[in-house]
N, C-alpha and C positions, 0 to 999 in steps of 0.2 A: 638748623644746626644747633644742637643742644649740648653736645658732649665734647670735651677736649681731653686729650691724653698728654701728660707731661712726664717724660722719662726722667727719673731722679734716683737711679740705683747706683750710679758710679761712686767711687770712693774718694774722688777729688785729690789724687796723689800730687798734682801740681801745686796744691795749696798747703801741703804739709809744712810745718807741724800743726797749723790751725785746724785742719780737718781731723786731727785726732780727737777733737772735742766737739766741733761744730760741723755739720754737713755743709759741703760747699754751697748748696742751694740756699742755705740759711745765713750765709755770710752777708753782712749788710752792704747795700749800695747806698752810701751816705748813712741814713738812719732807718732804712727799711730793708728787711730781708730780700735778697734777690728773687727768691721764689714768689714772694708776695707781689712783686711787680708783674711777674708773668701771669699769675692768677688774676690780677686786676685787668691786665690786657685782655684775657679771655672774657671776663665778665663784661667789660665795656664793649666787646664785640657781640654780645648777646648770648654767650655760652651760659648754660644753667648749671652744668655739673663738670667738675674737673676730676680726673682719675690720675693720681700720682702713682707711678711705677717705681717702687723703692725696693730696698732689701732690709732684712731683719737686723742688720748691723747699724741701722740709722733710725733708732726709735724717735729721735727728735722730729723726723718727718711726720710720724703719726701724730705727735703732739701738735704740730703745726696744723695738720688737717682738722683735728678736733676743735681747734680754736680759731679757724679761719673766719667763720661767721660771714656777715654781709649777705649779699643777694645770691651767692653761689654756693652750691654744695661741693665739698671736697672730700674724697675718700681715697684709700690707699689699697693697691694690690702689690704683689711682690714678684720680683725676678730673683730666682734662687741661685742662679749662676750667671756670671758675666759673659753672655754669649752674643753681645752686640746689640746695636740699636734696633735692628729688625726684630730680634727676639724680644726686646723690651716692649716694643709696641704690641707684638702678638700676645704678650702676657696680659694685656688689657682686653682681649677679645671678648671674653665672657661678660665683662662689665659693660662693654660698649654695645654688644649685640650687632644687629644688621643695619643700624642706622649710619648715615654718614657721620664723620667725626673729624675734629681737628687734632693736629699734633703740634705742640710747641716745645722746642728745645730750650731749657732754662739757661743754657750757656750763652744765649743770644738775647740781649735786652733791647726791645724796640722802644722808640720814643713815644709811640701811641698805638692805638688799636686799628689804625686805618688800613694797614697792610693785611691784617687778618680779616678784616671786613671785606676787602677786595677779593681775597681768596674764597671766602664764603659766597660772595655774590657770583663769582665765576662758576663755582660748582653749582649753585642754584640755577644759573642760566644754561650751562652746557651739560650738566649731569656728569661731568668728568672730574677726576681728581685734579686739584689745583695745587701747585707747589711754588714757593717763593724763590725768586731768582735775583741775582745781583751780577752786574757787569764788573769784571776785575781785569787788571793788566794780565797779559798772557803769562808772565813769569810767576803769577800767584795761583794759577788754576790747579796746580798739583796738590794744594791743600784742601781741595773740595771735591764733591761730586760735580762733574761737568756735564751739561746737557748737549745733546745733538738736536738743534731746533729745526722746525719746519719754516725756513725763511728767517725773517727778522721780526722783532717785536713790533706790534702795531702802535698806533698813537696812544693807546691806553696801557701799553706795556705787556699785552698778551701775546703769547706765541705758542704754537703747538710743539710738543716734545716728541721726538722720534725714538730717543734712547738716552741712556745715562752711562757715563764712564766715570768710575771712581778714581779720583786722584791721578789723572793722566799727566804725563810730562807736557811741557809747554809746546813741544813740536807736534805731538800726536793729538793734542786736545781738539775735540770737534768744534769748540767755540770758546768765546770768552765769557760765557754765561754760566754761573755756578749756582748750586742749590744752597739756600740759606735755611735756617731751622724753623720754618713755618710751612705747614702743609694742611690741606683739607682733602680727605680721602673719601671716595665712594666705598661702598661695601665690597666692591670688586678687589680691593687691595688684599683682602684676607686670603683669597685663593693664591695670590702670588707670594705672600708671606709664608703660607703654609708649606710651600714646596721649595723654599730657599735651600741652597747648598752652602756650606761654610766657605767663606772667602779666605784669602791669605790671612793667616793668624787664627783661623778657626771660628771667626765671628760671622753671624748672619747679618748682612748689611741691608739696611732699609733702602739704600740707593739701588741695590740689585732688584728688589721687588718693584720699585718705581720704574726702573728700566724695562722690566718684563711687562708691566702694565702699559708703558708708553709704546712698546712695540705692537701692542694691540690697538693703539689709537686712543687710549683712555686717559691721557695726561695733558694738561695745559700749564704753561708757566706764566707767572705774573711778576713783573719787575717790582722790587721794593720801592715804596714811595714815602718812606719816613726814615728818621735817623735810626741807627743800629749800633750797638756796642757788642763786641765779642768779649764776654766775661769769663771765658774758659781759662784765662791765665791771670795771675795776680796783677800784672800791669793793666790788662783789660778791665779788671774789676776796679782798679784804682781810677782809671780815666772815666769809667762810668760813674763812679762816686763823685768825682770832681764835677762832671757835667751835670749830674743831678743836683748837686749843691748850688751850682751857678744858676740853675733855673728857679731856685727858691728865693722869693723876695725877702724872706726873713734872714737869709744867710748870705746871699750873693754879694751885697755891698762890702761886708767885712771880709769875705773870702777873696774877692777881687783885689781889695786894698792890700791884703797880706801877700797874695801872689805877686803883685807888682813890686812890693818891697823885697820879697824873697828873690825874685828873678833879677832884680837890679843890683843886688848886693854881691 
């Protein structure tokens, strides 16, 4: 597993007015751009090249790619119209080729690389696409793609996937297992992305392609085994920043002391 795709073409309207100047993916989680955390997660899982799917309205993403450095190569391809996550991934097809590849959504910040490594291991073992899963209360499934599993997860958190339902209501949801933003795909996913039809709102949904592949028996789910922050909202970004600072030995004591004083006043 050498290549990872990170979709980063969105305009970050939830973060206005900040995103008039800085792309959402480059807003800091404490003192490090959010996107840098995602790239480092990929590198620590053994990925050698990251393909950022951006748009021409975000030149700062290109600058980031040019200056990323380290042990991983970062380059940019473009999504020229906002046609959904499935389309964004397909925009990287030429750059990826026919090799298996990972997809990391930068709106979800993982505590470490262990979950991505688990997905890579599952793909290497089974040859199937592997997707990250999380168990949530039934009243939260409507915010996610929800899977129809083959039984229950085993002792290692693995479970076969029969289908995917995008944002079902709590009554009709096929399970309480939802897809999170980490995936490892076999090359078979391209055939399913290439024939996608627009969903409600006109977007091409990645979850529809996963569901199509799952119905062919080509998808395994793996439960997340590390911490995770949803940084797709300002509050989520703030909590991720606080959590990151609390893990820093040079910052944590002073921050904890300030928080205790602030919360007790």
